[in-house]
PAPA-226071 format. One line per 3 residues: their letters; for each residue x, y, z of N, C-alpha, C. Coordinates in nm, 2 decimals. Example, Ala and Ser with C-alpha at 12.3 -4.5 7.8 and 13.67 -1.06 7.14 Angstrom:
BEGIN
AS) 1.32/-0.57/0.78/1.23/-0.45/0.78/1.32/-0.33/0.78; 1.28/-0.22/0.71/1.37/-0.11/0.71/1.29/0.00/0.79;
//
This chain:
BEGIN
MKR) 8.42/10.96/8.80/8.53/10.87/8.83/8.57/10.89/8.98; 8.58/10.79/9.06/8.62/10.79/9.19/8.78/10.82/9.19; 8.82/10.92/9.28/8.96/10.95/9.29/9.02/10.87/9.40;
LRL) 9.14/10.83/9.38/9.22/10.75/9.48/9.26/10.85/9.59; 9.22/10.81/9.72/9.26/10.90/9.83/9.40/10.85/9.87; 9.50/10.94/9.85/9.64/10.91/9.87/9.69/10.99/9.99;
ATI) 9.77/10.93/10.07/9.84/11.00/10.18/9.99/10.96/10.18; 10.07/11.06/10.21/10.21/11.04/10.22/10.25/11.09/10.36; 10.33/11.01/10.43/10.37/11.04/10.57/10.52/11.03/10.58;
WLD) 10.58/11.12/10.66/10.72/11.12/10.68/10.74/11.10/10.83; 10.80/10.98/10.86/10.84/10.95/11.00/10.98/10.99/11.02; 11.07/10.90/11.07/11.21/10.93/11.10/11.29/10.90/10.98;
GCS) 11.33/11.00/10.90/11.41/10.98/10.79/11.45/11.12/10.73; 11.49/11.12/10.61/11.55/11.25/10.55/11.46/11.32/10.46; 11.35/11.27/10.43/11.25/11.32/10.33/11.29/11.30/10.18;
GCH) 11.39/11.23/10.16/11.44/11.20/10.02/11.33/11.12/9.95; 11.26/11.03/10.02/11.15/10.95/9.95/11.04/11.04/9.89; 11.01/11.15/9.97/10.91/11.25/9.92/10.97/11.32/9.79;
MSF) 11.10/11.34/9.79/11.16/11.40/9.68/11.15/11.31/9.56; 11.16/11.18/9.58/11.15/11.08/9.47/11.01/11.08/9.42; 10.91/11.09/9.51/10.77/11.11/9.47/10.75/11.22/9.38;
LDM) 10.81/11.34/9.41/10.80/11.46/9.33/10.88/11.44/9.20; 10.97/11.35/9.19/11.05/11.33/9.07/10.97/11.26/8.96; 10.84/11.23/8.99/10.76/11.17/8.89/10.72/11.28/8.78;
DEL) 10.76/11.41/8.81/10.75/11.52/8.72/10.61/11.53/8.65; 10.62/11.52/8.52/10.49/11.54/8.44/10.39/11.44/8.47; 10.43/11.32/8.50/10.34/11.21/8.53/10.25/11.25/8.65;
LLE) 10.30/11.33/8.74/10.21/11.38/8.85/10.09/11.46/8.80; 10.12/11.54/8.69/10.01/11.62/8.63/9.91/11.53/8.56; 9.96/11.42/8.50/9.87/11.32/8.44/9.78/11.25/8.55;
LAP) 9.85/11.21/8.66/9.78/11.14/8.76/9.69/11.23/8.85; 9.72/11.35/8.86/9.64/11.44/8.95/9.49/11.43/8.94; 9.43/11.43/8.82/9.29/11.42/8.82/9.23/11.29/8.88;
RLE) 9.32/11.19/8.89/9.27/11.06/8.95/9.31/11.04/9.09; 9.37/11.14/9.15/9.42/11.13/9.29/9.36/11.25/9.37; 9.34/11.22/9.50/9.31/11.32/9.60/9.42/11.31/9.71;
LAY) 9.50/11.41/9.72/9.61/11.41/9.82/9.54/11.44/9.95; 9.50/11.34/10.03/9.43/11.35/10.15/9.51/11.39/10.27; 9.64/11.36/10.27/9.73/11.39/10.38/9.87/11.39/10.33;
SPL) 9.95/11.48/10.37/10.09/11.48/10.33/10.16/11.60/10.39; 10.30/11.59/10.40/10.37/11.71/10.43/10.36/11.82/10.33; 10.31/11.78/10.21/10.29/11.88/10.10/10.16/11.95/10.11;
VDR) 10.07/11.92/10.20/9.94/11.99/10.22/9.93/12.03/10.36; 9.84/12.12/10.39/9.83/12.17/10.53/9.71/12.11/10.59; 9.72/11.98/10.63/9.61/11.91/10.70/9.67/11.86/10.83;
KEF) 9.61/11.88/10.94/9.68/11.85/11.07/9.64/11.71/11.12; 9.52/11.66/11.08/9.48/11.53/11.13/9.47/11.43/11.02; 9.52/11.31/11.04/9.51/11.20/10.94/9.37/11.16/10.92;
PEQ) 9.32/11.16/10.79/9.18/11.14/10.76/9.14/10.99/10.77; 9.01/10.97/10.77/8.95/10.83/10.76/8.95/10.79/10.61; 8.94/10.66/10.59/8.92/10.60/10.46/9.02/10.64/10.35;
VDL) 9.15/10.63/10.38/9.25/10.65/10.28/9.27/10.52/10.20; 9.28/10.54/10.07/9.30/10.42/9.99/9.44/10.37/9.99; 9.54/10.46/9.98/9.68/10.42/9.97/9.76/10.52/10.06;
ALL) 9.84/10.46/10.15/9.93/10.55/10.23/10.07/10.51/10.20; 10.16/10.60/10.17/10.30/10.58/10.15/10.37/10.64/10.27; 10.43/10.55/10.35/10.50/10.59/10.47/10.65/10.58/10.45;
EGA) 10.71/10.70/10.47/10.86/10.71/10.46/10.92/10.72/10.60; 11.03/10.65/10.63/11.10/10.67/10.75/11.08/10.55/10.85; 11.17/10.54/10.94/11.17/10.44/11.05/11.08/10.49/11.16;
VST) 11.04/10.40/11.25/10.96/10.43/11.37/11.07/10.45/11.48; 11.09/10.57/11.53/11.19/10.60/11.63/11.14/10.66/11.76; 11.01/10.70/11.76/10.96/10.77/11.88/10.82/10.71/11.91;
PED) 10.77/10.73/12.03/10.63/10.68/12.05/10.53/10.76/11.96; 10.56/10.88/11.93/10.48/10.96/11.83/10.48/10.89/11.69; 10.59/10.85/11.65/10.60/10.78/11.52/10.51/10.65/11.52;
EAK) 10.53/10.58/11.63/10.45/10.45/11.65/10.30/10.48/11.65; 10.26/10.58/11.72/10.11/10.61/11.72/10.06/10.65/11.59; 10.15/10.73/11.52/10.11/10.78/11.38/10.10/10.66/11.29;
ARL) 10.20/10.57/11.29/10.19/10.45/11.20/10.07/10.36/11.23; 10.03/10.34/11.36/9.92/10.26/11.39/9.79/10.33/11.34; 9.78/10.46/11.36/9.66/10.54/11.31/9.65/10.53/11.16;
VRA) 9.76/10.54/11.09/9.76/10.53/10.94/9.71/10.39/10.90; 9.77/10.29/10.96/9.72/10.15/10.93/9.58/10.13/10.95; 9.53/10.18/11.06/9.38/10.17/11.10/9.29/10.24/11.00;
RSH) 9.34/10.35/10.94/9.26/10.43/10.85/9.29/10.41/10.70; 9.38/10.32/10.67/9.42/10.31/10.53/9.39/10.17/10.48; 9.35/10.16/10.36/9.32/10.03/10.29/9.46/9.96/10.26;
LVV) 9.55/10.03/10.20/9.68/9.98/10.16/9.79/10.07/10.22; 9.90/10.01/10.28/10.01/10.08/10.33/10.14/10.03/10.26; 10.21/10.13/10.21/10.34/10.10/10.15/10.46/10.16/10.23;
ALG) 10.55/10.07/10.26/10.68/10.12/10.32/10.76/10.18/10.21; 10.78/10.31/10.22/10.85/10.38/10.11/10.99/10.41/10.15; 11.09/10.34/10.09/11.23/10.37/10.11/11.29/10.28/10.21;
DCA) 11.43/10.28/10.22/11.50/10.19/10.30/11.48/10.21/10.45; 11.45/10.34/10.50/11.43/10.36/10.64/11.30/10.29/10.68; 11.20/10.30/10.60/11.07/10.23/10.63/11.08/10.08/10.62;
CNG) 11.16/10.04/10.52/11.17/9.89/10.49/11.26/9.82/10.58; 11.37/9.88/10.62/11.47/9.81/10.71/11.53/9.89/10.82; 11.49/10.01/10.84/11.54/10.10/10.95/11.65/10.19/10.90;
NLP) 11.73/10.14/10.80/11.84/10.22/10.74/11.91/10.31/10.84; 11.93/10.44/10.80/12.01/10.53/10.88/11.96/10.55/11.02; 11.83/10.57/11.05/11.78/10.59/11.19/11.82/10.47/11.27;
AMR) 11.83/10.35/11.22/11.86/10.23/11.30/12.01/10.21/11.33; 12.09/10.30/11.27/12.23/10.29/11.30/12.26/10.32/11.45; 12.17/10.39/11.52/12.18/10.42/11.66/12.14/10.30/11.75;
NRL) 12.09/10.19/11.69/12.03/10.08/11.77/12.14/10.01/11.85; 12.26/10.02/11.81/12.37/9.95/11.89/12.41/10.04/12.01; 12.36/10.16/12.02/12.40/10.25/12.12/12.29/10.27/12.23;
DNA) 12.33/10.30/12.34/12.24/10.34/12.45/12.19/10.48/12.43; 12.06/10.50/12.43/12.01/10.64/12.41/12.07/10.74/12.50; 12.08/10.71/12.63/12.13/10.81/12.72/12.27/10.85/12.69;
ELL) 12.35/10.75/12.66/12.49/10.77/12.62/12.50/10.85/12.49; 12.42/10.82/12.39/12.42/10.89/12.27/12.38/11.03/12.29; 12.28/11.06/12.36/12.24/11.20/12.38/12.34/11.28/12.46;
DLV) 12.41/11.21/12.56/12.51/11.28/12.63/12.63/11.31/12.54; 12.67/11.22/12.45/12.78/11.24/12.36/12.74/11.36/12.27; 12.63/11.36/12.21/12.59/11.46/12.11/12.57/11.60/12.18;
YRQ) 12.50/11.60/12.29/12.45/11.73/12.35/12.54/11.78/12.46; 12.63/11.70/12.52/12.71/11.75/12.63/12.86/11.74/12.59; 12.90/11.62/12.55/13.05/11.61/12.53/13.09/11.68/12.40;
QAE) 13.01/11.68/12.30/13.05/11.75/12.18/13.01/11.90/12.17; 12.93/11.94/12.27/12.88/12.08/12.27/12.97/12.17/12.35; 12.97/12.29/12.32/13.05/12.39/12.40/12.95/12.44/12.51;
GEA) 13.00/12.46/12.63/12.92/12.51/12.73/12.84/12.40/12.80; 12.74/12.44/12.87/12.65/12.34/12.95/12.53/12.30/12.87; 12.54/12.26/12.75/12.43/12.22/12.67/12.37/12.08/12.72;
GPP) 12.25/12.05/12.68/12.19/11.92/12.72/12.09/11.89/12.61; 12.04/11.76/12.62/11.95/11.72/12.52/11.82/11.81/12.52; 11.76/11.83/12.41/11.63/11.91/12.41/11.53/11.83/12.49;
TRN) 11.45/11.91/12.56/11.34/11.85/12.64/11.20/11.90/12.60; 11.19/12.01/12.54/11.06/12.07/12.51/11.03/12.05/12.36; 10.91/12.00/12.34/10.86/11.98/12.20/10.94/11.87/12.12;
VPP) 11.01/11.79/12.19/11.08/11.68/12.12/11.04/11.55/12.19; 10.98/11.45/12.11/10.94/11.33/12.17/11.06/11.24/12.21; 11.05/11.16/12.31/11.16/11.08/12.35/11.18/10.97/12.25;
LLP) 11.30/10.92/12.25/11.34/10.81/12.15/11.29/10.67/12.21; 11.25/10.59/12.12/11.22/10.45/12.15/11.36/10.38/12.18; 11.37/10.27/12.25/11.50/10.21/12.27/11.57/10.18/12.14;
HSL) 11.49/10.15/12.03/11.55/10.12/11.90/11.46/10.18/11.79; 11.52/10.22/11.68/11.44/10.25/11.56/11.40/10.13/11.49; 11.28/10.12/11.45/11.22/10.00/11.39/11.18/10.02/11.25;
PLH) 11.20/9.92/11.16/11.13/9.93/11.03/10.98/9.92/11.05; 10.91/9.98/10.95/10.77/9.99/10.96/10.70/9.86/10.99; 10.74/9.75/10.92/10.67/9.62/10.94/10.69/9.56/11.08;
RVI) 10.77/9.61/11.16/10.79/9.56/11.30/10.68/9.63/11.39; 10.61/9.73/11.34/10.50/9.80/11.41/10.36/9.77/11.36; 10.35/9.77/11.23/10.22/9.75/11.16/10.24/9.66/11.04;
DVD) 10.13/9.61/10.99/10.13/9.53/10.87/10.15/9.62/10.75; 10.24/9.58/10.66/10.27/9.65/10.54/10.23/9.57/10.42; 10.16/9.64/10.32/10.12/9.57/10.20/10.22/9.56/10.09;
LFL) 10.31/9.65/10.09/10.41/9.66/9.98/10.54/9.73/10.03; 10.65/9.68/10.00/10.78/9.74/10.03/10.84/9.80/9.90; 10.87/9.93/9.91/10.94/10.00/9.80/11.08/10.04/9.85;
PGC) 11.18/9.95/9.84/11.31/9.99/9.90/11.39/10.08/9.81; 11.49/10.14/9.86/11.58/10.23/9.79/11.60/10.35/9.87; 11.71/10.42/9.85/11.74/10.54/9.93/11.78/10.65/9.83;
PPP) 11.68/10.71/9.78/11.53/10.69/9.79/11.49/10.58/9.68; 11.37/10.53/9.69/11.32/10.44/9.59/11.31/10.52/9.46; 11.33/10.45/9.34/11.32/10.53/9.22/11.17/10.57/9.19;
AAA) 11.16/10.68/9.13/11.02/10.74/9.10/10.94/10.63/9.02; 11.01/10.56/8.93/10.94/10.46/8.85/10.88/10.35/8.94; 10.94/10.31/9.05/10.88/10.21/9.14/10.75/10.27/9.20;
IVR) 10.75/10.40/9.24/10.63/10.46/9.30/10.52/10.47/9.19; 10.56/10.50/9.07/10.47/10.50/8.96/10.40/10.37/8.94; 10.48/10.26/8.94/10.43/10.12/8.92/10.32/10.09/9.03;
ALT) 10.36/10.13/9.15/10.26/10.10/9.26/10.14/10.18/9.25; 10.15/10.31/9.22/10.03/10.40/9.21/9.94/10.35/9.09; 10.01/10.32/8.98/9.94/10.27/8.86/9.86/10.14/8.89;
AVL) 9.93/10.05/8.96/9.86/9.92/8.99/9.73/9.95/9.07; 9.74/10.03/9.17/9.63/10.06/9.25/9.52/10.13/9.17; 9.56/10.23/9.09/9.46/10.30/9.01/9.39/10.21/8.91;
EGR) 9.46/10.11/8.86/9.40/10.02/8.77/9.32/9.90/8.84; 9.32/9.90/8.97/9.25/9.80/9.04/9.32/9.67/9.05; 9.45/9.67/9.02/9.53/9.55/9.04/9.57/9.53/9.18;
ELS) 9.60/9.41/9.22/9.65/9.38/9.35/9.80/9.41/9.36; 9.84/9.46/9.47/9.99/9.49/9.49/10.07/9.36/9.48; 10.01/9.25/9.51/10.08/9.13/9.50/10.13/9.09/9.35;
ELP) 10.07/9.17/9.26/10.11/9.15/9.12/10.24/9.22/9.09; 10.30/9.29/9.19/10.43/9.35/9.18/10.53/9.27/9.26; 10.56/9.15/9.22/10.64/9.06/9.30/10.78/9.11/9.33;
TLK) 10.84/9.18/9.24/10.98/9.23/9.26/10.98/9.33/9.37; 10.86/9.39/9.41/10.86/9.49/9.51/10.80/9.44/9.64; 10.75/9.32/9.64/10.69/9.27/9.76/10.79/9.18/9.84;
FG) 10.83/9.23/9.96/10.93/9.16/10.03/10.88/9.09/10.16; 10.76/9.13/10.20/10.72/9.08/10.33/10.59/9.01/10.32;
//
């Protein structure tokens, strides 16, 4: 039996969607023989692999690094799912979109800090002018909204793919 190559990715968000994925509890044990976790924060793999069947992307696109990762995932994945409100509509990361990045960083790292603090410059990617929902950067096959999305919605999507059904058969979850 061919195993489904699954990837989970965390962009700019809180990781709550990955917690919802783990909330599948015992069902994860049932699905495990049918899945290969090819890439995830849950495994120690540094490079996104080729030929992923299903990629679950959590979080908004807020840095050039996020944008490059999203484009790589789309290029190497058959199906891409926007997992959670940050990926679907920008949610919390997009709250900064009405602010100027320089003013925001000055407020957080200089005005609110004690001493002569400043924004981090080492090992921290620069911010894009705006945080973007995933579909503004790449094509998305399915949207699973929620903060976080219910584990049952993730199960429905995984089950559909494992059974060879089209994601378009999940109309209540398809928004784009």
